[in-house]
C-alpha positions in Angstrom: 8.1 7.7 59.8 5.1 9.2 61.4 1.8 7.4 61.1 -1.5 9.0 61.9 -3.4 5.8 62.5 -2.8 2.1 63.1 -4.1 1.2 59.7 -1.3 3.3 58.1 1.2 1.7 60.4 0.2 -1.8 59.3 0.0 -0.7 55.7 3.6 0.5 55.8 3.1 2.8 52.9 1.9 0.0 50.6 4.7 -2.4 51.6 2.9 -3.9 54.7 2.3 -7.3 53.1 6.1 -7.7 52.5 7.2 -6.3 55.8 4.7 -8.3 58.0 5.0 -11.3 55.8 8.8 -11.3 56.4 8.2 -11.0 60.1 5.7 -13.9 60.0 8.1 -16.2 58.0 11.0 -15.3 60.4 8.8 -16.0 63.5 7.7 -19.4 62.0 11.3 -20.4 61.2 12.5 -19.5 64.7 9.7 -21.2 66.5 10.1 -24.3 64.2 13.8 -24.4 65.1 13.1 -24.2 68.8 10.5 -27.0 68.5 12.7 -29.3 66.4 15.7 -28.8 68.8 13.6 -29.6 71.8 12.1 -32.7 70.1 15.6 -33.9 69.1 16.9 -33.3 72.6 14.0 -35.3 74.1 14.6 -38.2 71.6 18.3 -38.3 72.3 17.7 -38.2 76.1 15.2 -41.1 75.8 17.5 -43.1 73.5 20.9 -42.6 75.1 20.2 -41.0 78.4 21.7 -37.7 79.5 25.4 -37.3 79.1 25.7 -35.8 82.6 23.5 -34.8 85.4 22.9 -31.1 86.4 25.4 -31.4 89.2 28.3 -32.2 86.9 28.7 -35.8 87.7 29.0 -38.1 84.6 26.5 -40.8 84.1 28.2 -44.1 84.8 25.6 -46.0 82.8 26.4 -44.0 79.7 30.1 -44.6 80.2 29.5 -48.4 80.6 27.5 -48.5 77.5 30.1 -46.7 75.5 32.9 -48.9 76.9 30.9 -52.0 76.0 30.4 -50.8 72.5 34.1 -50.0 72.1 35.1 -53.4 73.5 32.7 -55.2 71.2 34.0 -53.4 68.1 37.6 -54.1 69.2 36.8 -57.8 69.6 35.2 -57.9 66.2 38.3 -56.3 64.6 40.6 -58.8 66.4 38.5 -61.8 65.3 38.6 -60.6 61.7 42.4 -60.2 61.9 42.7 -63.6 63.5 40.6 -65.2 60.8 42.7 -63.6 58.0 45.9 -64.6 59.6 44.6 -68.2 60.0 43.8 -68.3 56.3 47.2 -67.0 55.5 48.8 -69.8 57.5 46.7 -72.5 55.8 47.9 -71.3 52.4 
């Protein structure tokens, strides 16, 4: 299409509100997504620490935390099994 003025370009033949409104909604959605992702990344970094540093070395503190959580859950499962087997023996 050829427009003779900027006002005709922005009017888009009477459909300007729909066209520019669609661009505006899309821009708001994309910017919101970027903002929400950056906030989520910052929150996860503060809560759990980074999973690895930029040089490719794994964070040993993170591994220790994960291993501790795994060990504690395994110990809880073992104690539950031991308690149930003790109850079976008493019967």
